BAVEX-224013 format. One line per field, with one value per residue (C-alpha): x, y, z. Coordinates in steps of 0.05 Angstrom, whole numbers. Each point is the difference from the previous one (the first is absolute). Layout:
# BAVEX-224013
X c(X; ...);
Y c(Y; ...);
Z c(Z; ...);
END
This chain:
# BAVEX-224013
X c(-717; 9; -48; 12; 64; 22; 51; 32; 47; 32; 51; 41; 65; 54; 46; 72; 59; 68; 44; 66; -25; -60; -39; -78; -30; -64; -21; -70; -25; -51; -21; -62; -16; -47; -43; -58; -48; -68; -28; 17; 2; 59; 31; 12; 25; 47; 22; 12; 35; 48; 4; 18; 57; 36; -13; 42; 56; 9; 33; 32; 61; 20; 67; 5; -10; 57; 58; -25; 0; -42; -38; 14; -66; 1; 50; 23; -69; 12; 68; -34; -44; 48; 47; -67; -17; 64; 10; -63; -7; 64; -20; -43; 40; 58; -47; -23; 65; 29; -62; 7; 72; -12; -52; 44; -33; 67; 73; 43; 49; -61; -35; 69; 12; -85; 4; 74; -24; -69; 39; 48; -64; -31; 57; 13; -79; 10; 59; -37; -55; 32; 31; -39; -9; -51; 53; 65; -1; -37; 11; -38; -60; -9; -1; -71; -19; 5; -32; -63; -7; -8; -58; -33; 7; 51; -15; 47; -32; 65; 68; 59; 75; 34; 50; 67; -1; -5; -10; -22; 42; -30; -5; 54; 12; 79; 63; 12; -78; -24; 61; -28; -73; 4; 49; -40; -60; 38; 54; -49; -28; 68; 15; -16; 48; 50; 10; 5; 54; 40; -6; 14; -64; -19; -63; -45; -42; -54; -14; -45; 39; 54; 55; 5; 31; -2; -76; -33; -61; 17; -66; 10; -51; -22; -41; -73; -58; -81; -49; -69; 12; 76; -12; 59; 35; 64; 54; 80; 61; 78; 61; 66; 39; 74; 2; 64; 38; -23; 38; -64; -43; -62; -32; -73; -34; -75; -48; -68; -73; -18; -72; -49; -60; -41; -54; -64; -60; -22; 42; -18; 33; -3; -27; 67; 43; -33; 44; 63; 77; 36; 72; 35; 61; 44; 18; 69; 33; 71; -7; 65; 48; 62; -37; 39; 64; -7; 0; 10; -17; -49; -53; -29; -67; -56; -63; -67; -69; -68; -48; -85; -45; -67; -21; -62; -23; -47; -62; 14; 23; 69; 42; 69; 62; 72; 64; 77; 50; 73; 50; 70; 35; 54; 6; 63; 5; 17; 17; -45; -52; 15; -65; -43; 49; -7; -76; -9; 51; -46; -55; 27; 32; -62; -39; 51; 3; -74; -5; 66; -38; -60; 37; 48; -70; -21; 50; -20; -73; 15; 45; -53; -59; 40; 16; -64; -24; -4; -33; -69; -52; -68; -57; -59; -57; 26; -41; 26; 56; 64; 28; 66; 20; 23; -64);
Y c(6; -47; -65; -39; -49; -30; -56; -14; -51; -29; -45; 24; -14; 49; 5; 22; 14; -24; 57; -38; -48; 31; -67; 7; -36; 10; -46; 4; 63; 2; 69; 21; 69; 25; 71; 36; 50; 25; -50; -69; 24; 64; -46; -71; 63; 27; -73; -21; 71; -25; -68; 22; 56; -65; -51; 65; 20; -73; -53; -72; -27; -48; -12; 5; -72; -2; 44; -4; 77; 31; 68; 66; 17; -68; 0; 83; 19; -39; 37; 66; -1; -30; 62; 44; -27; -3; 78; 19; -37; 14; 78; 8; -47; 47; 56; -27; -17; 65; 37; -43; 13; 76; -6; -38; -62; -45; 31; 25; -54; -58; 31; 9; -80; -17; 50; -27; -70; 14; 31; -49; -55; 45; 4; -83; -9; 41; -34; -65; 12; 36; -70; -38; -62; -39; 8; -12; -69; -11; -75; -16; 48; -37; -67; 33; 25; -72; -20; 48; -12; -82; 18; 52; 59; 36; -4; 13; 52; 9; -22; 36; -33; -3; 55; -22; 27; -33; 65; 64; 57; 33; 60; 31; 78; -11; 39; 66; 19; -54; 1; 71; -6; -53; 35; 72; -52; -10; 40; 65; -35; 2; 72; 20; -53; 0; 81; -21; -48; 45; 59; -30; 5; -25; -45; 6; -72; 28; 66; 29; 26; -41; 60; 52; 69; 72; 30; -70; -33; -68; -53; -42; -61; -23; -59; -13; 7; -8; 54; 24; 30; -5; 67; 23; 63; 16; 34; -16; 23; -16; 5; -8; -41; 8; 70; 9; -61; 45; 56; 43; 20; -8; -6; 31; -59; 14; -52; 3; -15; -65; -11; -14; 27; 26; -17; 23; -30; -44; -38; -35; -45; -46; -74; -27; 50; 0; -50; 13; -1; 68; 11; 45; 44; 62; 48; 37; 65; 0; 83; 21; 23; -25; -76; 34; -16; -70; -47; -72; 15; -46; 35; -43; 25; -11; 4; 11; -8; 12; -26; -7; -30; -34; -61; -41; -29; -63; 52; 23; 59; 37; 4; 46; -42; 38; -16; 15; -31; 12; -28; 10; 10; 10; 47; 9; 72; 0; 71; 49; -3; -75; -22; 40; -9; -86; 6; 32; -37; -67; 37; 10; -62; -32; 32; -3; -78; -12; 40; -44; -64; 25; 10; -55; -44; 39; -10; -76; 25; 33; -59; -50; 45; 18; -84; -23; 16; -63; -10; 19; -62; -25; -22; -43; -46; -65; -45; 39; -33; 26; 37; 33; 72; 10; -19);
Z c(-142; -51; 15; -61; -14; -62; -13; -64; -27; -67; -31; -59; -33; 14; -61; -3; -44; 32; 4; -4; -61; -32; 11; 13; 56; 42; 69; 25; 56; 55; 31; 39; 23; 51; -5; 43; -22; 19; -65; -15; -75; 29; 37; -56; -50; 47; 24; -84; -7; 54; -14; -73; 25; 37; -63; -35; 49; 38; -19; 32; -2; -49; -42; -68; -34; -45; 39; 75; 3; 57; -41; 40; 12; 36; 47; 6; 19; 72; 7; -23; 70; 41; -11; 0; 68; 33; -19; 31; 57; 25; -10; 62; 47; -19; 32; 48; 31; -13; 36; 60; 1; -2; 58; 39; -6; -28; 15; -59; 6; -8; -47; -42; 15; -29; -51; -31; 8; -33; -62; -1; -4; -52; -45; 9; -21; -66; -23; 14; -38; -53; -42; -45; 34; -59; -51; 28; -27; -57; -19; 73; -19; -67; 41; 39; -69; -29; 56; -6; -71; 15; 54; -53; 49; -57; -74; -64; -40; -55; 16; -14; -1; 68; 19; 15; 78; 62; 50; -10; 42; 66; 10; 53; 15; -13; 20; 29; -7; 49; 48; 2; 15; 37; 58; -17; 24; 70; 18; 3; 61; 40; -17; 68; 31; -44; 13; 73; -11; -36; 45; 53; 37; 66; 2; 49; 3; 57; -31; -55; -54; 14; -13; 50; -3; 24; -7; -8; 29; 21; 21; 48; 18; 71; -36; -14; 49; -6; -3; -16; -71; -4; 46; 47; 27; 37; 19; -7; 20; -15; 41; -23; 52; -32; -3; 34; -44; -53; 25; 9; 59; -29; -75; -26; -18; -12; 2; -34; 25; -16; -10; -58; 27; 65; 29; 38; 36; -69; -46; -59; -54; -48; 21; -19; 36; 59; 34; -33; 5; -13; 13; 54; -10; 7; -57; 33; -40; -2; -13; 48; -52; 27; -23; -68; 36; 25; -58; 28; 66; 32; 37; 67; 14; 54; -42; 53; -20; 29; -38; 10; -38; -3; 13; -11; 67; 7; 8; -70; 31; -16; 60; -5; 11; 20; -12; 20; -33; -7; -53; 1; -83; -31; -69; -39; -43; -73; -30; -2; -62; -6; 37; -60; -56; 22; 2; -64; -35; 23; -24; -71; -3; 15; -54; -59; 25; -9; -64; -27; 24; -39; -63; 4; -5; -56; -40; 1; -9; -64; -27; 14; -23; -67; -4; 10; -71; -52; -65; -11; 31; -26; 38; -35; 21; 25; -48; -55; -42; 15; -68; -11; 34; -79; -34);
END
């Protein structure tokens, strides 16, 4: 293991040739690097190598003392990093939200709101990062440069005539391309809800998924309880209360067993899960074929749940708690197949929206990367006199 550390620093002149007017100027630049290795000699060599890389690639921000132009490598590299970070920080967040929705931890409508808002915010962030604010007013930059020259921070090596330019145009994605990319980054997240709206499918806000049709399995939540290891087991039934109103004597409504784990004499769980919340639910199966002819009809249901779950008592042992709960709920039916169609439209739309959001940011990132290259720079010791870049 490394047991020797070395820190080296150096003060140099960094020389630039202005991309706008070809003026050569320099400024003082200080850098420091630290490295670790098994021996002091190796650590020092690694630190010197790191320091050499910093002196070669890094720059400080100073305007040209003749025209006030900030060089591309000074300002665009910062935007490049911001675009890159925005892209790759958003991807895991999109994935976490997506998985949470599929696991019924977040409802589809709420996920749509979160993802759409996030996509719109990302579009705005890329747009705000894009303009070259540093070079929007060269005359103002020139005042900064003159002050830095007076204070000895900035030094003129070889002057060239000042160009008749007051500002540099900023980069923006214009016209149809910009509109298409921004819309494609936001609209797909709304695909499932837009299809439901256009198709006039009925929303059931208390159910998962929110669109119900013949053959679907619908989940109703009874709320949260605390148990050992989030373990619980139970049986449930569903009774149709308005069968006569719907013109039938009875309908086949199945209720899936709703247990997540069986337990015996001994239980084990992670330390942070021994006393944690879990959610009770009932899965209602709309397996009667006659549901297909009842589009727009509302089912009035009586949902009964008998559950048991272990709870740790004051003696650090678990005891079984029993729960009997009855809940009345309504469920409005949509055309056959609409529930599955909504879910797949939502999933595909979410994936497409995530991809388009990444592509939208990549356009800005690649543009920033392409425009971050200025004229060659030069580094030499601080005590050396400043020769011309063309000497």
